[in-house]
N, C-alpha and C positions, 0 to 999 in steps of 0.2 A: 716782439720787436726788440732790437738791440740798438740803443743809441751808440753812435760811433765816437771814438775819441782818438786823439793823436797817439800813435804807437800801439793801438790795439789791433788784434788780428783774430780772425775766425779760424780756429783750429778744427777744421773738418776734413776728414780724409776722403770721404766718398760723396761726391755731388756731380751733377750733370752739366749745369750751366748757371749763368748769372745775368741779370739785367740791371741797368742803371737808369733811373729817372733823373733827368737834368732839369731842375726847376729854375725858372726866372720869373720873379714876381708871382703873378697868378697864371703862369703858363708853363708848359712842359715841352721839351724837345721831342719830337716824334719822327719816326721814319716810316714811310709807306713801303711795305714789303713788296718784293718782286711778285708778280702775278703769274706764277708758273706752277705746274703740277710737281709733286714730289717734295715740296717744302711745307712746313707747318704754317698755317694762317696766311696763305697767299693773298696778296692785295689788301691786307689789313694794316692798321696803324699800330706801330710797335715802338719799343724803346731800344736804345743801343744795348747790345749784349748778345750772348750766344753760348756755344758749348765750350766746355773746359778742354784745355790742351795740356797733355802731360800731367805733371804733378802740381799744377797751379792751385793756389788758394782761391776762394770765391772772389776776394777783392781783386786779385790779379787778373782773373778772367774778365770781370766787369771793366776794368781799366783798359786791358788789351783790346777787347772788343770795341770799346768806345773810341779808341784811337784808330782802329781799322775802319770802323764804319763812319766816323764823323771827323777824323783827323784831330781829335782833342786828346790831350794827355792830362790826366788828373793824378795828383798825389793821393795816397791812401787816406791821409788825414783830412781830406776834403769830403770823404764819405760821411754823411751826417747820420745815416740810419740804415739798418739792415734787417732783413727778415728772411728766415729759412722756411721753405714750404715743401712738404712731401706731397707729391702728386699721386693720382690714382694708380699709375703704372709703377709705383714704388721708387721712382726717381726723385732726387732732391735738387731743388733749384734755390738760388739766392736772389734777393731783390735789394737793391741799394738806392739811395737817393742822395743827391748832391745839388748844391746851388751852382748856377753858371752865371758868369758876369756878362754884361752887355758887350764888352770887348771880345770875350771868348765867342759869343754868338757870331760875331763878324768873321771869325776864322774857321767856322765849320765848313768842311769840304766832304761831300758824300763819297764814300769809298766804292768798292766794287759791288756792294749789295744794296738793294733798295732802289725805288724809283725816284724818290725825292725826300727831303726832310722839311719839317715845318715846326715853327714855334706855335703850338696850339694852345689857346686858352684852356685852362684846366677844366672848367665846366663843360666845354665843348668836347674834350677828350672823354670825360666821364659819361657823357650822354651819347657818344658816337657809336652807332651800331657796328661800325667797321673798325673799332678799336678792340684789341684782344681783351676778352672778358677778364682773364686772370690778372692782367696788368691794371685794369680799372679797379679791381678789388684791392690789389696791393697798393696802388696809389692812394685810394681812399684811406687805407690803413695808415699810411705814412702821414697824410694830411691831418688825420685825427690826432695822431701822436704829436705832430708839429704844433697844432693849434693848442693842445693841452700843455705844451712845454714852452710857450712863449712868455 
């Protein structure tokens, strides 16, 4: 895990996508994925994020996808934590975490993807069989880091 700091950047050339966990107190913003064939994890609870476009850096991908999916714009210096993961198919993905304010929660507007969004209590997400398993693992990793660094 890499703690984030103002002005830092992840210089990675080759990666496939990025996810951003938005944390509010003891809850996380989740998106119920569309339930259709041909997409990964249909009908499961997800975080904002998706595939890289062009020559984006991981932070840029996470921020753009969050804006597209939830209508929220985050500055890079708000990203608290990041983690790179190599998947079995040899692709590389990034996971970020950031805190979201009460006022920002009121501005969330679901974009063109997903059925709905929900502020889900963290323990509920972590125990939910319909939450994407890799995201549960990454969220636990972040929470452990956060608790050790308070």
